[in-house]
C-alpha angles and dihedrals in degrees: 000000000000120000091220092056095054128093118224092259089047091056091049090053090051090054092051089049090057100250122165127217122244128193132183119223107201139153144242108224145121114289101189118288093296112050129072118263089241096053096122093049097040097048095045095045092051093050094044089054090051090049092049089056088058098039106029116244139138111250118208123209109276125260099232098184124096142167100264107146090145091072100047092105089075124066118259102031115129116194130182130198118266089239092057094045092050090048093049092048091048095050093044089050091050091051092049088053093046088056089058106263115139095194135041122187116202113203116204118224099175126055092217090063094069097093096046094044091050090051092047096049092050091049090058091070086092092058126078102207137070109014104226121216126183128206100204102181110027090153095069111129135186116274094244092055090046091054092047094050101039099043089208096308125137115260139190111097132034085339132141090286098051091040092051091049090052094047090055093050108031110006092163090067097050115096103197091167088070091067107086102169145356114292123272118224135191141178142221090233090224118147117274111278094025116107138178133197088262104050092111094047090050093048107039099039096163095040090239131077135218120345113326090179088078089068120115137178090243091056089047093054091052092048094046093048089053092049092048089054090050089052094047090054092047094050091047092048093051092047092050096041110122098159099067096054091051093047090046093055093047092047095049093046093053100035096049103029091120095047117097114244095016 
């Protein structure tokens, strides 16, 4: 159920029924020459909404902005500062809590969001409501399905996996004719564990990986079904979680016992 579709009384009924809130955190960035700039946001939002139909939850509009400075050398990428993203997440979370939700599940749609979402979730230990959870890798699939879909090709960005997902959801926006060859990749040649601000630019030179032309709608349906099941399990787990709220209350009581108003 989408937040935007509800009336105010509808939302109140959802609260009384014990629903949780869910929000996608995506990105706007180049996905090779062939996929829409909003692929991360669009795919994840569509699958979260399908999952919420199976395991009842209220789905907020997605936050499409991310910290993606590494892709600014291609048209269409929109990046925000980490400070602004953290502030936006914090204020949205506060508003979700003010509306009465005790739990908010953030669903990541962009691999580069992992670090900032981890930082944000840990920062919320100072806030009482809502408890914020993050599902960092909802796209994880079984090894056998990965082998079947990828056919041995490299994956990770605008690859056969992401392209297949997109074909199954919005084929009319995918421009396969723009892909002329398998992706080229490079490296900084730095020792393992040593990174620079330009490791991604050196590695993913075409801003796609592997061979997207192996993508099919059928593969996309299998991948999307698997991700929806991941999301259903995550939503259910957060709804049923009784340990975290108890730990949160104990933590706040002990950590801030000397702080006025805590």
